[in-house]
N, CA, C and O atoms as CSV, one atom per row, in Angstrom:
chain,resi,resn,atom,element,x,y,z
A,1,MET,N,N,109.965,87.378,83.933
A,1,MET,CA,C,110.865,87.495,85.059
A,1,MET,C,C,112.223,86.952,84.625
A,1,MET,O,O,112.306,86.033,83.810
A,2,SER,N,N,113.275,87.529,85.175
A,2,SER,CA,C,114.613,87.074,84.804
A,2,SER,C,C,114.909,85.727,85.448
A,2,SER,O,O,114.215,85.302,86.371
A,3,ALA,N,N,115.932,85.071,84.960
A,3,ALA,CA,C,116.329,83.773,85.508
A,3,ALA,C,C,116.730,83.904,86.978
A,3,ALA,O,O,116.434,83.022,87.785
A,4,ALA,N,N,117.403,85.002,87.325
A,4,ALA,CA,C,117.814,85.205,88.718
A,4,ALA,C,C,116.598,85.338,89.628
A,4,ALA,O,O,116.569,84.768,90.719
A,5,LEU,N,N,115.600,86.088,89.183
A,5,LEU,CA,C,114.391,86.234,89.999
A,5,LEU,C,C,113.621,84.923,90.066
A,5,LEU,O,O,113.064,84.583,91.110
A,6,ASP,N,N,113.586,84.189,88.965
A,6,ASP,CA,C,112.923,82.876,88.978
A,6,ASP,C,C,113.567,81.957,90.005
A,6,ASP,O,O,112.868,81.254,90.735
A,7,ARG,N,N,114.902,81.958,90.067
A,7,ARG,CA,C,115.603,81.123,91.046
A,7,ARG,C,C,115.317,81.589,92.467
A,7,ARG,O,O,115.122,80.773,93.369
A,8,PHE,N,N,115.293,82.905,92.661
A,8,PHE,CA,C,115.009,83.450,93.983
A,8,PHE,C,C,113.610,83.030,94.450
A,8,PHE,O,O,113.442,82.572,95.580
A,9,VAL,N,N,112.626,83.184,93.592
A,9,VAL,CA,C,111.254,82.822,93.956
A,9,VAL,C,C,111.156,81.317,94.193
A,9,VAL,O,O,110.490,80.885,95.134
A,10,ALA,N,N,111.805,80.523,93.359
A,10,ALA,CA,C,111.751,79.066,93.514
A,10,ALA,C,C,112.377,78.624,94.837
A,10,ALA,O,O,111.963,77.613,95.406
A,11,ALA,N,N,113.353,79.357,95.326
A,11,ALA,CA,C,114.024,79.001,96.576
A,11,ALA,C,C,113.254,79.480,97.808
A,11,ALA,O,O,113.553,79.067,98.929
A,12,ALA,N,N,112.270,80.345,97.600
A,12,ALA,CA,C,111.490,80.872,98.724
A,12,ALA,C,C,110.553,79.793,99.258
A,12,ALA,O,O,110.209,78.856,98.537
A,13,PRO,N,N,110.140,79.922,100.517
A,13,PRO,CA,C,109.174,78.963,101.051
A,13,PRO,C,C,107.891,78.969,100.214
A,13,PRO,O,O,107.496,80.017,99.704
A,14,PRO,N,N,107.244,77.823,100.068
A,14,PRO,CA,C,106.048,77.736,99.219
A,14,PRO,C,C,104.961,78.739,99.590
A,14,PRO,O,O,104.261,79.234,98.707
A,15,THR,N,N,104.805,79.044,100.856
A,15,THR,CA,C,103.766,79.984,101.261
A,15,THR,C,C,104.082,81.423,100.872
A,15,THR,O,O,103.191,82.272,100.849
A,16,VAL,N,N,105.335,81.698,100.570
A,16,VAL,CA,C,105.766,83.053,100.231
A,16,VAL,C,C,105.771,83.283,98.720
A,16,VAL,O,O,105.654,84.420,98.264
A,17,ARG,N,N,105.903,82.222,97.955
A,17,ARG,CA,C,106.072,82.356,96.496
A,17,ARG,C,C,104.967,83.161,95.810
A,17,ARG,O,O,105.283,84.040,95.008
A,18,PRO,N,N,103.688,82.902,96.089
A,18,PRO,CA,C,102.655,83.684,95.387
A,18,PRO,C,C,102.786,85.181,95.637
A,18,PRO,O,O,102.659,85.979,94.708
A,19,GLY,N,N,103.039,85.564,96.882
A,19,GLY,CA,C,103.192,86.983,97.191
A,19,GLY,C,C,104.386,87.600,96.497
A,19,GLY,O,O,104.316,88.727,96.006
A,20,LEU,N,N,105.481,86.864,96.455
A,20,LEU,CA,C,106.663,87.361,95.743
A,20,LEU,C,C,106.363,87.566,94.269
A,20,LEU,O,O,106.722,88.591,93.689
A,21,ARG,N,N,105.707,86.594,93.672
A,21,ARG,CA,C,105.385,86.716,92.244
A,21,ARG,C,C,104.498,87.932,91.980
A,21,ARG,O,O,104.699,88.663,91.010
A,22,ILE,N,N,103.517,88.136,92.855
A,22,ILE,CA,C,102.616,89.282,92.681
A,22,ILE,C,C,103.382,90.593,92.824
A,22,ILE,O,O,103.256,91.488,91.988
A,23,LEU,N,N,104.171,90.699,93.882
A,23,LEU,CA,C,104.911,91.941,94.094
A,23,LEU,C,C,105.911,92.205,92.977
A,23,LEU,O,O,106.074,93.345,92.543
A,24,LEU,N,N,106.572,91.165,92.516
A,24,LEU,CA,C,107.522,91.353,91.419
A,24,LEU,C,C,106.792,91.719,90.132
A,24,LEU,O,O,107.288,92.528,89.348
A,25,ALA,N,N,105.619,91.132,89.907
A,25,ALA,CA,C,104.835,91.480,88.719
A,25,ALA,C,C,104.380,92.933,88.792
A,25,ALA,O,O,104.428,93.652,87.794
A,26,LEU,N,N,103.940,93.364,89.963
A,26,LEU,CA,C,103.528,94.756,90.115
A,26,LEU,C,C,104.696,95.700,89.868
A,26,LEU,O,O,104.534,96.770,89.282
A,27,GLY,N,N,105.854,95.295,90.313
A,27,GLY,CA,C,107.034,96.127,90.122
A,27,GLY,C,C,107.462,96.228,88.675
A,27,GLY,O,O,108.217,97.131,88.314
A,28,ARG,N,N,106.992,95.319,87.842
A,28,ARG,CA,C,107.370,95.310,86.428
A,28,ARG,C,C,106.173,95.611,85.535
A,28,ARG,O,O,106.193,95.309,84.342
A,29,ARG,N,N,105.149,96.197,86.103
A,29,ARG,CA,C,103.923,96.433,85.343
A,29,ARG,C,C,104.196,97.327,84.138
A,29,ARG,O,O,105.087,98.176,84.179
A,30,PRO,N,N,103.430,97.135,83.066
A,30,PRO,CA,C,103.715,97.838,81.818
A,30,PRO,C,C,103.277,99.297,81.776
A,30,PRO,O,O,103.643,100.009,80.841
A,31,ARG,N,N,102.512,99.765,82.748
A,31,ARG,CA,C,102.022,101.147,82.747
A,31,ARG,C,C,103.181,102.128,82.861
A,31,ARG,O,O,103.744,102.294,83.943
A,32,GLY,N,N,103.530,102.755,81.802
A,32,GLY,CA,C,104.622,103.724,81.865
A,32,GLY,C,C,105.888,103.093,82.391
A,32,GLY,O,O,106.343,102.077,81.865
A,33,ARG,N,N,106.461,103.683,83.424
A,33,ARG,CA,C,107.677,103.143,84.039
A,33,ARG,C,C,107.325,102.055,85.037
A,33,ARG,O,O,106.409,102.225,85.841
A,34,ALA,N,N,108.017,100.980,84.996
A,34,ALA,CA,C,107.831,99.930,85.991
A,34,ALA,C,C,108.462,100.397,87.301
A,34,ALA,O,O,109.481,101.087,87.304
A,35,LEU,N,N,107.842,100.011,88.405
A,35,LEU,CA,C,108.336,100.454,89.704
A,35,LEU,C,C,109.761,100.012,89.989
A,35,LEU,O,O,110.578,100.799,90.467
A,36,LEU,N,N,110.057,98.761,89.697
A,36,LEU,CA,C,111.355,98.207,90.083
A,36,LEU,C,C,112.257,97.876,88.899
A,36,LEU,O,O,113.372,97.395,89.099
A,37,ALA,N,N,111.811,98.116,87.695
A,37,ALA,CA,C,112.556,97.663,86.517
A,37,ALA,C,C,113.948,98.267,86.424
A,37,ALA,O,O,114.836,97.669,85.816
A,38,HIS,N,N,114.157,99.428,87.007
A,38,HIS,CA,C,115.477,100.056,86.899
A,38,HIS,C,C,116.473,99.499,87.914
A,38,HIS,O,O,117.646,99.872,87.900
A,39,TYR,N,N,116.012,98.605,88.796
A,39,TYR,CA,C,116.900,97.958,89.759
A,39,TYR,C,C,117.412,96.637,89.201
A,39,TYR,O,O,116.718,95.999,88.410
A,40,PRO,N,N,118.615,96.212,89.597
A,40,PRO,CA,C,119.088,94.880,89.216
A,40,PRO,C,C,118.170,93.814,89.850
A,40,PRO,O,O,117.514,94.090,90.855
A,41,PRO,N,N,118.118,92.602,89.272
A,41,PRO,CA,C,117.216,91.565,89.778
A,41,PRO,C,C,117.323,91.295,91.268
A,41,PRO,O,O,116.298,91.100,91.922
A,42,ALA,N,N,118.523,91.276,91.827
A,42,ALA,CA,C,118.665,90.997,93.260
A,42,ALA,C,C,117.999,92.087,94.097
A,42,ALA,O,O,117.387,91.796,95.125
A,43,GLU,N,N,118.116,93.333,93.663
A,43,GLU,CA,C,117.479,94.428,94.403
A,43,GLU,C,C,115.963,94.397,94.215
A,43,GLU,O,O,115.221,94.750,95.131
A,44,GLN,N,N,115.500,93.980,93.043
A,44,GLN,CA,C,114.057,93.836,92.842
A,44,GLN,C,C,113.500,92.828,93.834
A,44,GLN,O,O,112.457,93.063,94.445
A,45,ALA,N,N,114.191,91.711,93.994
A,45,ALA,CA,C,113.745,90.677,94.929
A,45,ALA,C,C,113.778,91.206,96.359
A,45,ALA,O,O,112.863,90.940,97.138
A,46,ALA,N,N,114.816,91.947,96.706
A,46,ALA,CA,C,114.918,92.495,98.061
A,46,ALA,C,C,113.767,93.449,98.344
A,46,ALA,O,O,113.199,93.426,99.436
A,47,HIS,N,N,113.413,94.299,97.361
A,47,HIS,CA,C,112.278,95.206,97.546
A,47,HIS,C,C,110.991,94.419,97.751
A,47,HIS,O,O,110.158,94.785,98.581
A,48,ALA,N,N,110.829,93.338,96.996
A,48,ALA,CA,C,109.618,92.529,97.123
A,48,ALA,C,C,109.526,91.903,98.504
A,48,ALA,O,O,108.456,91.881,99.111
A,49,VAL,N,N,110.642,91.395,98.999
A,49,VAL,CA,C,110.650,90.781,100.333
A,49,VAL,C,C,110.325,91.829,101.391
A,49,VAL,O,O,109.542,91.563,102.304
A,50,LEU,N,N,110.910,93.005,101.281
A,50,LEU,CA,C,110.622,94.063,102.254
A,50,LEU,C,C,109.156,94.479,102.204
A,50,LEU,O,O,108.545,94.727,103.244
A,51,ALA,N,N,108.594,94.555,101.014
A,51,ALA,CA,C,107.181,94.915,100.886
A,51,ALA,C,C,106.299,93.856,101.526
A,51,ALA,O,O,105.330,94.182,102.212
A,52,MET,N,N,106.633,92.580,101.304
A,52,MET,CA,C,105.843,91.506,101.915
A,52,MET,C,C,105.924,91.595,103.433
A,52,MET,O,O,104.917,91.420,104.118
A,53,ASP,N,N,107.100,91.864,103.958
A,53,ASP,CA,C,107.263,91.985,105.403
A,53,ASP,C,C,106.431,93.153,105.930
A,53,ASP,O,O,105.798,93.042,106.979
A,54,HIS,N,N,106.432,94.245,105.219
A,54,HIS,CA,C,105.671,95.428,105.619
A,54,HIS,C,C,104.177,95.109,105.670
A,54,HIS,O,O,103.499,95.492,106.624
A,55,PHE,N,N,103.660,94.416,104.662
A,55,PHE,CA,C,102.231,94.137,104.603
A,55,PHE,C,C,101.807,93.015,105.536
A,55,PHE,O,O,100.609,92.789,105.707
A,56,GLU,N,N,102.755,92.300,106.149
A,56,GLU,CA,C,102.400,91.310,107.160
A,56,GLU,C,C,102.110,91.973,108.499
A,56,GLU,O,O,101.579,91.325,109.401
A,57,ASP,N,N,102.445,93.237,108.645
A,57,ASP,CA,C,102.151,93.975,109.868
A,57,ASP,C,C,100.650,94.277,109.893
A,57,ASP,O,O,100.148,94.954,108.996
A,58,PRO,N,N,99.920,93.783,110.914
A,58,PRO,CA,C,98.477,94.040,110.975
A,58,PRO,C,C,98.114,95.522,110.942
A,58,PRO,O,O,97.036,95.880,110.468
A,59,ALA,N,N,98.993,96.384,111.437
A,59,ALA,CA,C,98.719,97.817,111.390
A,59,ALA,C,C,98.648,98.321,109.948
A,59,ALA,O,O,98.048,99.362,109.680
A,60,VAL,N,N,99.258,97.584,109.028
A,60,VAL,CA,C,99.231,97.940,107.610
A,60,VAL,C,C,98.157,97.138,106.885
A,60,VAL,O,O,97.365,97.702,106.129
A,61,SER,N,N,98.126,95.819,107.109
A,61,SER,CA,C,97.244,94.953,106.323
A,61,SER,C,C,95.765,95.078,106.688
A,61,SER,O,O,94.914,95.053,105.800
A,62,VAL,N,N,95.444,95.213,107.971
A,62,VAL,CA,C,94.035,95.260,108.376
A,62,VAL,C,C,93.308,96.473,107.783
A,62,VAL,O,O,92.213,96.308,107.245
A,63,PRO,N,N,93.869,97.677,107.861
A,63,PRO,CA,C,93.175,98.810,107.227
A,63,PRO,C,C,93.019,98.665,105.710
A,63,PRO,O,O,92.147,99.290,105.106
A,64,LEU,N,N,93.873,97.835,105.100
A,64,LEU,CA,C,93.768,97.595,103.657
A,64,LEU,C,C,92.781,96.478,103.332
A,64,LEU,O,O,92.556,96.166,102.162
A,65,GLY,N,N,92.190,95.873,104.368
A,65,GLY,CA,C,91.180,94.844,104.139
A,65,GLY,C,C,91.667,93.420,104.285
A,65,GLY,O,O,90.908,92.489,104.014
A,66,TYR,N,N,92.898,93.216,104.701
A,66,TYR,CA,C,93.414,91.862,104.890
A,66,TYR,C,C,93.755,91.679,106.352
A,66,TYR,O,O,94.634,92.359,106.881
A,67,ASP,N,N,93.062,90.760,107.008
A,67,ASP,CA,C,93.289,90.476,108.422
A,67,ASP,C,C,93.868,89.075,108.524
A,67,ASP,O,O,93.126,88.097,108.429
A,68,PRO,N,N,95.197,88.955,108.720
A,68,PRO,CA,C,95.815,87.636,108.736
A,68,PRO,C,C,95.277,86.740,109.849
A,68,PRO,O,O,95.183,85.526,109.669
A,69,ASP,N,N,94.921,87.320,110.998
A,69,ASP,CA,C,94.372,86.503,112.082
A,69,ASP,C,C,93.016,85.930,111.694
A,69,ASP,O,O,92.714,84.779,112.008
A,70,ALA,N,N,92.204,86.721,111.015
A,70,ALA,CA,C,90.895,86.235,110.566
A,70,ALA,C,C,91.057,85.142,109.516
A,70,ALA,O,O,90.304,84.168,109.515
A,71,VAL,N,N,92.026,85.295,108.626
A,71,VAL,CA,C,92.279,84.276,107.600
A,71,VAL,C,C,92.719,82.975,108.260
A,71,VAL,O,O,92.257,81.900,107.879
A,72,ALA,N,N,93.612,83.067,109.249
A,72,ALA,CA,C,94.072,81.872,109.956
A,72,ALA,C,C,92.917,81.210,110.707
A,72,ALA,O,O,92.815,79.983,110.725
A,73,ALA,N,N,92.052,82.006,111.324
A,73,ALA,CA,C,90.899,81.453,112.050
A,73,ALA,C,C,89.948,80.733,111.091
A,73,ALA,O,O,89.426,79.668,111.421
A,74,ARG,N,N,89.720,81.308,109.910
A,74,ARG,CA,C,88.865,80.637,108.910
A,74,ARG,C,C,89.489,79.326,108.469
A,74,ARG,O,O,88.778,78.340,108.274
A,75,GLY,N,N,90.801,79.297,108.309
A,75,GLY,CA,C,91.491,78.060,107.923
A,75,GLY,C,C,91.365,76.995,108.992
A,75,GLY,O,O,91.104,75.832,108.686
A,76,ARG,N,N,91.549,77.388,110.259
A,76,ARG,CA,C,91.405,76.425,111.361
A,76,ARG,C,C,89.979,75.889,111.431
A,76,ARG,O,O,89.780,74.691,111.632
A,77,ALA,N,N,88.984,76.764,111.269
A,77,ALA,CA,C,87.583,76.336,111.314
A,77,ALA,C,C,87.280,75.373,110.166
A,77,ALA,O,O,86.569,74.387,110.361
A,78,LEU,N,N,87.805,75.642,108.986
A,78,LEU,CA,C,87.587,74.765,107.839
A,78,LEU,C,C,88.216,73.401,108.079
A,78,LEU,O,O,87.602,72.374,107.788
A,79,ARG,N,N,89.438,73.381,108.609
A,79,ARG,CA,C,90.080,72.097,108.901
A,79,ARG,C,C,89.264,71.297,109.917
A,79,ARG,O,O,89.080,70.090,109.759
A,80,ARG,N,N,88.777,71.975,110.962
A,80,ARG,CA,C,87.940,71.273,111.955
A,80,ARG,C,C,86.673,70.739,111.311
A,80,ARG,O,O,86.286,69.596,111.555
A,81,ALA,N,N,86.022,71.553,110.491
A,81,ALA,CA,C,84.775,71.142,109.839
A,81,ALA,C,C,84.997,69.949,108.909
A,81,ALA,O,O,84.109,69.113,108.740
A,82,GLU,N,N,86.178,69.874,108.313
A,82,GLU,CA,C,86.504,68.769,107.406
A,82,GLU,C,C,87.129,67.584,108.143
A,82,GLU,O,O,87.455,66.567,107.531
A,83,GLY,N,N,87.292,67.723,109.455
A,83,GLY,CA,C,87.882,66.640,110.241
A,83,GLY,C,C,89.373,66.471,110.076
A,83,GLY,O,O,89.918,65.402,110.351
A,84,ARG,N,N,90.043,67.532,109.623
A,84,ARG,CA,C,91.502,67.483,109.449
A,84,ARG,C,C,92.166,68.052,110.690
A,84,ARG,O,O,91.590,68.897,111.375
A,85,PRO,N,N,93.391,67.587,110.983
A,85,PRO,CA,C,94.127,68.133,112.158
A,85,PRO,C,C,94.538,69.577,111.972
A,85,PRO,O,O,95.155,70.163,112.862
């Protein structure tokens, strides 16, 4: 990843960083042409942020097998089971 993208990811909220790294890695995958490699680093980051926003929509994520409400409910149940607030 370029220095500009590294700074962008480092400045993102901690909960967002893993998703950004994954999306940026996918955009630079070595299979033939990279999805985002022809864009400048700032535009690569913008595409990654837009993709993350798109996949946070339950209408998109649930059919793909990711249910954010179910994940949050499992986290709350685990915290209760462990006696954490």
